[in-house]
N, C-alpha and C positions, 0 to 999 in steps of 0.2 A: 866320611867325605861330606865336608860342607856342600850343600847344595842351593847356592843363591837364588836360583829358581823356585824352590820352595819355600825358600823363606821368604820371597819375594812375594809368592802367593799368599803367602798368611796375612798380608798388610791388606787383602781384598774378601773379609770375610762377608757375607750376605748382610744386607744392610736391611731388608724389610723385617719385618717383628715375626717373632715365632707364631708358626701357625697354630692356631684354636682349632679344638677338632668341635666338629659339629656332628650333629644326628644326620646320617644319612637319610636319605629315601628309602621305606621300606621297600623291599622286593617282591610282587607277588611270586609266591610259588607254585609253582604246576601242580594244578591237582590229579592225583593220582586216585585212580578210579578200580585198582585191580583187587585192593580190597574190599572196596565197597559190594556191597548185597543189592543195591539198588537196580531193577533191571534197566531204567533211563540211564543211570549215569555208567552201567555197564555197555548199554546200547551207544553213547557217544563216544566210548572208546573206540568200540568194533567199527564205527563209522570214520575214526579218525577225525574225529572233530576238532583234535586239539590242532593237528597241523594246519586245518585251515583256518584257527585263530590263530595262529603266529604268521600265516601269509596275509592276514589281513591287517595285523598290527603292524607289520614290516611297514607297512603304507605312512604310519604316521611318522613325524616329523620329530617329536621329542622323547624323553625315555619316560615319561608322566604318559604321554599320552598311547604310547605302545603298552605298558602296564595295564592303563585304565581300559584300553581295548580289549586287550586277553579278559579282563575280569568281566566287562560285559557279556563278552562272545560266551564266554562259561559258563552263565547264567541263563543262557535260554530255554533252559527249561522254566523257570519263573516269570517268564513275560507273559503278560496278559494279551489278549485279542488289541485294546485300546493301545497296550503300550507300543505293541506290534506295527500298529498302524502310524503313531507319531514317529519310531524310528526310520519307519520307510521315507515319510515325509521330510524326515530331517535330511536321508541320503541324496533325496532328490532336492532338495532346495541347495546342497552342496554339488551335486553334480551340474546344476544350472550355475553357481558361483565357480564352478573351475571351470565351464565352458566360455564364461565370461571375462575372468579374470582368474586364470589360474594361478599366476605366480603370485597371487596375492595370498593363497592359501597355503604358500611354504612356510613350514612349520620349522625346516632342519636347522635354521640359524638361530632359535633359541635354545637358552642352556638352563632348561627349568629345574637341572639340580641343584644350580648356582643360585638361583633364585629363592628355591626352597630352602638352601642352606641362609641365604640372606635372610628371610621370614623367620627361621629357627632363631638366627644369630641377632637380630632386633628384639625380637619379643623374649630371648630371654636373657638380656640386658648387656650382651657381649658387642664387643667392636667389630663393625663389620670390614670385611675385605674389601679391597679396590676392585679384586676380579667378580666380585657379587654383588657390588654396586654397579657394574657396567651390564651386567645380566639384567638387572633391574631396568636397566634403562632402554636397553634393548627389546625387553618384555614390552615396556609402554610406549616406544616410536612403533615397535609392531601393529600393537593395539591400536594406535592412532591412524596409521598407515590402512589398518584394515577396516575402522569405519568409514573411512573416506570411501577406499571399495564398495561395501556394501551399501553406502547409501547412493552410488552411483548404479550400482547394477538395479535397486530397487526402484527407481525411477525412468527404467525401460520402458516399463509396462505395467499396468494395475496386476496382473498375472505373476511378475515375478516380486511384485512388494506383498503380495498376499502369501505367497511361496517362501519367501525370504524372511518376512518378520517373524513368524514363532521361531525359527531357529537363530537369530541373531540381534531379537530384542534387547536379550541382558547386555551383553557385548556391546552393544549401540549405546545404551544407560551407563556404561561404565564410564568413570572420571578419570582422564588422564592429566595429573600434574606437570603441566609445562613450568613452572617453576622448582620441581622438584628435579627434573629432568634437567635444568639449566644447572641447578647446584653441583650435581654430582659431575657433569661435566667440565664445570669449573675446577673441579677438583682432583678427579682421576682423569688419567691420561685414558688412550684405547687400549692399551693391553695391559690395564690396569694398575700402573703405578701412578702414585701422586706426585702430581705436578708441583714443578719448582714455586709457581703462582699460589697453591693454595696458601701459604701464610706469610709474611716478610720474613717470620723466624725461619722456616723453611729453607728459603731461599740463601739465607746469610749463612748458615749452617752447610749447608750441602756447597757454597763457595769454597767456607773455611777446608771442608773434606778435599775439595780438589785442591787448593793450594798445597796443603799439607802433602798429600801423595803426591803432588810433581816435585816437591822439596826432597821427599824419598828419594826419586826413581833417580833427579840428579847425586845424589849422596851413596845410592848404590850402582851408578855410573863410575863417579869418583874413585870407590873402593878398588873398582874392578880395573880402571884406567891404572893404578898404583903399583900392581902388581907388576914386578921384575920382569919375569919371564914365565912361560908355562911349567916351566920345572920347579919355580918357587911357589908359584900359582898352587901347584899341584903336593907339595910340601905344607904349604898353608891348609889344604884342604882336608889333609890326613893328621892334621894336630891340632887339637883341640886348646893348646896352648898358645900356637902360632900368633893368634890374632885374638886380642881382649874382647869378649864378647859374654853374652848369655845363652848356655847349653839350652837350647830348644828340645832337642830329642838325640838318641842313637841308636846304634843296631839293636841293643839290650832291649830299647824300647818298641821295636817292631817299627822301625819307620823306612825297611826296607830292607830284603837281603844282602844289595849292595850298596845300602844309603849312606854307610860313613855313619858322620856325626851332623846334627845341624845345630849352628849357634846364631844368635842376634847379635850382631858388633853395638858395643859399647854405645858408639857415636850416633847409633839410632834410636837408641832404647827411648830416650826423650822425645822423639818425635813421633814414634810407635803411640807411645803413650795419650801422646796430644792426639793424634789422628783417632785412637781408639775412643777418647771423652768426645770429639766432635761428633761421630758416628752416631753415639749415644743420643746425643742432641738432636740429630738428625731423626733417629727413630724415633726419639720422644714429641717430634714437631709431627713427624707422621702420624702418630697415633693420635695428637691434640685434634690434628685436620680430619682422621676418620672418626673420632668420637662426635666432633660437629655434626658432621654428615649423617652419623648413625641416629642422632637426637632428629635429626629432619625428617629422615628416612620412618622414624616411630610414628611421626604423626600422621603418613600417609599408610600407613601397614596395612589398614583395613582395606583401604583401596585396592594395594596390592596383592593381597591374598584373593581379592574379587579376580581381579584381571588375570590373576594365574589360575583361577579355577575355570574360569570363563575359557580360557585360552585351550587349557588341556580340554576342557569338552567339545571345542569346534575343532581340534586336533583329532578328536577321538573321531566325531561325524566325518570329519574328510577322508580319515583311513579308511572307513567304509566306503566311501565316493570313489576315491582314487582305485580302490581295488574293484569296485564294478566296474570304470570304466577301463582300467587295464584290460581287463578279459572281456570286454564288450558285452556285459551283463544287461538283462532286460528287466525293467521293475513289474514286479509279480502283482498280478490282482488279486489281492488278499481277502479273502471273504472269512466271512464264522456261519457253517451251517447250522441250521437248527434243523433238529430232529424230530419231524413230527410223523408219525405211525410208519417210521422207517424210509421217509422220505427225504433227502437232504436239499435244502430251500438256501437260496444265497439271503444273506442277510439284508436287510433294508437300506441300511445307512451307504452312504456315497463311498466308492473306493478310493484308494489312494490316488492312482492317477485316471483320469476319463479319457483320456487319448482313445485307448481301443477295447478299454473293459465294459462299455457298454455294449458292445457287438458279442464279446466272450460271454458275458452272463446271460445272452441269448440261447447260447449252445447248449444244449444238455451235455455238458461236462462234466464230470466231478472234479476230474484232476486234468489240466490240461498242459503239457509242459511239451512243445513240439522243439526239436533240435537242440536237445538238452545234454550240456558236457559234465562230464564228472570234474569238479575244480582242480582237484590234486592232479588228475592226471593232466589237463589242460595248463596246472600251472608248469610240470614238469616239462612239457613239449616244451614251452616258451622259454623255460630256463635253458635246456639244451640247444635250442635254437639262436638263442641270444648270448650263449658262452661259445657255441663253435664261430658263431659271426665274428666274435671277439676275437677269438686265436687265430682265424684269417685275416682281420683287420691288423692284428701284430705282428703276424709274421711276413704279413705283404710290407709294413712297414720297416720289417729287419731286412729285408732284402734291399730294400731301395737304400737302406743307410749303408751297407757292405757295398753297394753297388759305387754312391757318392765316395767311400775312403776306398775303395777297392780292397777290398778284406776278402780272403779264403773264398775264392772261387769254387771251389770244391764243395764247402759246407753250403755256398748257396745256392749250389743246384741241387743240396740234399733238400733244404726248406723248401724250394720252388717245389718239387714233389709232395713233399708234403701239404704244402699248402691248394696243391691240385686235389688230393684227397681231402684235405678237409672241405673244399668247395663241393664236392660230391658229396659230402656227408651232410652239408645244407641243404643241397637239393634234395636228398632224403627225406631229413626232417622238415623241410617244405611240405613235400609231398606226401609223408606219410602223417598226415594229420589226424588226431584223435577222431573218431568217428563218433555225431552226437548219437542220442536216443530219443527217439517219441515216446509219451505217457501222453495218451487220450484215452482217458478211462469215463465211460458213460456213465451218468447218474445213478441209474439201476444196481450197479455191479458194486459188490461188495467185497469180494474176493478174485483177486488175478491171481490165475497158475502159469508158471513160465517155465517150459521146458525148453530141451536143448541140451547137445552135446557138451561135453567139456569144455572149458577156455572158450567157451562162446560168448560172454560178458553177460549172465545172467546174474552173477554176483556185483558184476561194478552195474548194472543198472538199479538193482536194488537201492547200492550206495548212492547212487546219483538221486534218486527220488527222496531219501533219506535227508541228505545234504542239500537237497533242494528247499524241503521243507524247513530245517531250521534255518538255512540262510534267509527266507523269506520272513520268517518269525521273529529276525533278531535283528532286519531292517537292512539285509543285503541284497542287491539285485541277483537274480537266477541267471547263470551263465547260460544263456540261451537265446537265438537270434531272432525268436519270433516272441509276439507276445505270449504272456504265460497266465494261466489262471490257475490258483494252487488254494486249497481250502488250511483254514489255521488250526494245526494241530495242538493238542493240550500239553500231548508228549509223544516221542519216536520211540519207538520198542524194535529191536534188533536183536534175531540170533544170527548171526552169519558167520560162518567159519574163517579163523584167523590163527593160520598154524604159529605164526610169531608171537602172538598174544595171549591165544587161549592156553593154561594149564592141562596138564593132562587130563585132570576129573574132568574139565567142561570137555571136553574133546571127547569125552565118552557119549554113550547114547543115552545113559543115565542122568549123566549133567545136560544133555539136549533136551529132554524132556521136563527138567527139573524149571531149567529155564524157561521153557517153553509155559510152562505152567504158571511162573510167575508172570510171565508177561500177561496171559489169560486173564489171572487174578485181578492184575492193577490197570490193564488198559480200560478206557472207558469208549463212549462213544462219538468222541471225538480226537481218538487215537489214532496214529499211523504204525502197523505192524510190519515189519521187514522180517520172514522167515527163508534161511537161505537149507535146502537139502532138507524139507520138513519130512521125518520118518525116516531117515537114513541111519546106517549104525545096526542095524539089524537085520532080521530075516525080512526077505522084500515082500512076503505076503502080509506078514503083521506089521512090517515098517507102513507099507501102503494104508491098510486098513487104521493104522493108527493116526496116520495122516489124514485121510478121509474125514475121520471122526473130529480131528482138531481143525480144519477147515471151515467143518460145518458149525460148530460152535462159536467160531470167530463170525459166519457169516449169519447166526441165528440174533447172538444179542453180546458179539464180542466189540469188536472196535469198527471207527467209522470207514476205514479203508485197510484190508488188510492186501501183500504182495509175497507170495510163496514162489520160491522154485523147487524144484522136484525131478528126478527121474522117473517117479512111478508110473506107468501107464493108467493105472487106474485113477489117478486124481484127474486126469484128462477129461474122464466122463461125469464128471460132477456137473458139467456146464449145462448138459443135455436135462438132468433132473432139477436143477436148481435155477433159476433167472438171475440170484444174487451172483453166479459165478461167469466169470470171462477167459477164454484161453488165448495165449499168447507162445510165442517161441522164437529163438534167436536162430538167423538162419545162417544155413552151414553151406557152402560151395562144394560140391561134390567131385566137380571137375579139377580144381587145385585142392582139395582136402582139407580145406581150410575154415575157418568161420568168416564171417562177412560183419559181426557185430550190431546187425540189424534186427530189429525186432518183428515180427510177423503176427499181426493182430487177427484173432478170431480164427485160428488154425494152431492145433496141439503139434507139438513139436514129433516125429517118428524117429525110431531107431536106427542108427546108422552106422551101428557095428560090424555087423555081416556085409555089408556092400562096400564098408572100407575095408574091411579082411580080403574081401574078394579083389579091389582094387588094387588092395598091396602085394597081389600074389600069392594069398596062401591057396592050398591043392583044391581043386574044385568037388573033390569025394568029401573034403572036410565042412565047406562051404554049403552043399547039397544038405548033409547031414545037421550041420545046424539048425539050417532053414526048416526041417523036418521038426526035428525035437521042438522048435520054436512054435509049432504048430500051424496049421492053416488059417486058426483064427488072427493069431497075429501079424500072419502075410496079409491075409484082407485088411485088417485095422491101416498097416504100413501102406497098401494100394489106396484104399481111401484118403490116406494124409497126404498121397502123391499125387493122387487127382484133385484135391483140396488145393495143395500147393500149387499143382499147374493152373487151375481156375484163380487163384489169386493171383499170380502171375499175369495172367491173359487178362485180369479184371485190372492190373496196375498198368499194363500197356495200355488197354483200350480208354485206361482213364486219364493216362498222358496222352494219347491222342487226342482226347476229348478235348482236357485243357489246351492243347495245341490250337484245336479248330475254333475253342473257344476264345483263344487269343487273336487268331486271324481274323474271327468274326467280330469280335473288337475293334481291330486295327482298321478292319474295311468299316466299320460302323464309324468308325473317328473321320477316315478318310471321306466317306459319304457325308457325314454333317460339314467338314470342312468345305467341301464341294459346293453344298447346299449354300454354305454361309457366301461363299464366291460368287454361286449366282443372285444370289438377294442382294449381297453387294454391290456388284454388275449391275441390274436392275435399276437397284436405286442411283446408281453413278447416271445409266442411260434417261432416267427419269429427270434427273437434276440438268442433264446435257440438254435434252429437248427443252427444258422450261427456260433454260437461258440462250438456247438459240430462239425460241418463240420470243421472249422478250427483246431479245436484240432485231428482231425483224418489226417486230412490233414499234420499235422505236426509231427506226429507218422508216416504213411507212408514215409513222408520224411527221414526221421529218420533210418528207415527201408530198405531203397534203399541204403540209405549212409552206413549202415554198412554192406549191400549184396556186393555194388560195392566193399568196403573195403576188404571185405574178397574173393570177386574175384581176384582183382588185387594183395592182398597178395598170392592166390595159383598161378597166374600167374608167381609171381617172382620166388616164391619156385619152379615153373617147369623148368622156363630158369634158374635157377641156377644148377637144377639137369643134366638138358641138356651141361652146360657147363662143369660139373665137368665130365660128360660123354665124352666131346668131349677130357679134357683134360688128362683122362687117356688112351684115344685114341692115341693122341697125342704121348704120353710118350710110349707107346708101342710101336710105329712107331720108337721113338726118338734111342730106343733100336736098333732096326734094323739100322740105319744109324747114327753111334757115333761121326762122324766130323760133321755132319750138325746139330746135337743136341747140340754138345759142342760148335759150332760156334756161333749158336742162343742162347745159356744160357744165356753170359754176358749181353746180352742184355733184356733178360726177365725178368733178375735179380735187372737191373737198373730200368724199367718199372713196376716194381711191385705194387707201391701205383699209381703212376701217369700217365695216359693214356691220350692222346690227340684226341679229337673230331675230325674225318674226315668224307668227303663226298664219297661215292664210289657207284656208279651206282643208284644214287636217293635214298641210301640208309643210315640210321644213324648208323656209327659205331667209335668204337674207334681202336686204335692202338692193344689193346689187344683183339677186337673185341665185346667189353662191349657196351651197349646202356644205355645212363641216364634216369633214372625213377622217377617219382615223389618222392619228400623227399629225394633223394639222395643230398648229399654235393659236393659242388662245389666251386672251387679255382676264383674271378673274379680278373684278372690281373689291371682291370683300377681302382678299391675300394679298391684292396690289400686287401680283405677280402674275408671273406668263405661267402656263401650264401646256402639256401635251395631251391633245385628245386620245384617249386607249379605247373607248367603247363607246357606241352611241345606243341608247334604246328610245327607237322613235315612238314607241308607244304606250312611254310613259312621258315623254319629250324630257327624255336626263340624257346626260352626256357624264360620264366617266373620264376623270384628266389625270395624271402624274405629275405632281407638283413637286420636284426636288424626292423627297425618300417615302412623300404623303401621296396617297389614292384617295380621290375623291368624288363623290356623287353629286352632281349641281343640275338643277334644271336650265334647258339650255336659255331661259332668259338671264340668266345670270351670269353668262361666258360673253365676251365680245371675240369674234373671230378676229384673228390679225394677221390673214393670209392675203399675200400680196396677189392683186389680180391683174391683169395686163388686159387694157382697153384699145383695141383696134378701132 
């Protein structure tokens, strides 16, 4: 059967050049420690360190970043103390960057696999692909944007500059060729295809291909329209001789079970040949454009490789920082213990973070990890909670969609019930958050013995400490809610039961002893040893004896710190004969018959089997018989432990009460300080107010005095004028008696009516008319040739102070002329 559509599809083969095989980036193979005889390698597997490595690596944004992160974390045993501190500083700097500009450290948009393929392709002499070239552009633009963000973050304060400089100095010095970026963008489109504008030849050839394809489409439409009817067309399809053409394929050539035959019409052969030739020219033009672009990239290949390496390195550091932030980790105060005469002293170098480490180093702790979470348990809990919340959101959206379109009301009710169930599950998960453990080991303690019931959390506690030490060593934050102080361990050795991973030979008592012997031989004074159920798997008496001997050997000349769990009661007594030992137990709730997963310090765990059996309803005669067989000594020990637990409980209650009272006293003290400050502020305000009031009253008093003085002076002037008038009347009356004298002196008085000269007679100030200059009188100053106003008169010095315009002058009385108009009667 002739299929025109199939024949038509053959006219459109892919125009891209054939793919060139490039070496793919080598994948990091998972390290397998099952066959390894190294105790440290086996310890990493027993602690499930591989799961932690994969969890941290999942926060990297690129494929190369994930592989590099896993490789670095797996090499934790080979990290020195200085290297550990450098890694912690890098993580702290990345956390700071995430806090200020988290979006700038998103590496998920980079295709490092394509960049590596581009580097291998160019260095090997092959022509680069369009998608690989665009991956290089994305890398260069990302680094350029990252440089701007880092420089802005470093300018915030000096602390940020000093913290970020060691981490980002190399990438800040990296050179981004903007010319190369523009050259690639001019040739390659965002989807990796070659642009029409890459060359004039390419545009011409593509236009030719488009024209030929259009002509072929028209030809095929014409052939279909020329068919007489459906029947004749059907006959045409089933006959290879009905239409002149070239046989393309038939049923014998596996074109399909019902394909019939496929032929190419003769009239379309020339156009098809011309089209194939034009497409070949397009491919050749694209290769030429990519070849020129490859030559340009080759000139910048070294810089591109540096950008690639530094980007992967920063992605690796950012993965550690994102993991630490995602689980609310705390930067550990990592110190290097100096072993001198069996005493551990913190190294003198500065800690990675000085925020709270100064306070921690003053405490007598060898290891201080309060409220620490097992990373895998916390990860599993958050994943379950996140997945359940996502399911609730999806089901709610589905119900909303069904209500909008009115579909399947019955199924909607079922979905609603499922949503309610999932919401209950979310509430349970939020309520049943993993319980953290506290590890506060004093400096003098070398061996810690942890006892308690099965499933009480002993093994999880050991793993938590082991993983915390490994995480601090490799530059990760500790998953704890408070400041952490932890020593740097050269190795972590663990002999922890793991039914899923241990082989049958290792689960036997002989394998157990063999592993402990290997750990004892390889552990040093800077090692951490974790022993689970030491001395188990054999006769209890012999196992207890061996366990005591082993722990004493570790205390004398073994590891820096040994943590051991046991059910043997004899191991609890080591504390009372050796100061290097300390006891702890996991708490058990006898009321609810379940563990609380909390650690009680300084108290050995007691046996609960008989008490649990009694609460579960075992006959009393069996219970009493068991207690008699256990002996009075065991009963007395259990009673003593119960008293100690009760005392410990009371102590914690009193301690909490004391802390409550301490908080109240602090609040009262703060309130008192606030009240005292208020009193001081009120007293200061009152003094200022009184001073202001006194000043205001003083101003008012001065104003009143000044007014009184003015009134007094005006009354004195008026009195003097009155006396002068009386004297003038008297003189006039006397003048009437002596007309000649009065007529002789009259012209003189007439001439001096307006001007009188100031003279001195008998030490008194007078003028020719007998007038005295007063403050406010108008005088004439011959030297200035101007008038002035009397401001002040000093009769003792025969001086007068006058105001002439803006000037104040002190003059002798003889240097002024009074211009006061006097009235003669």
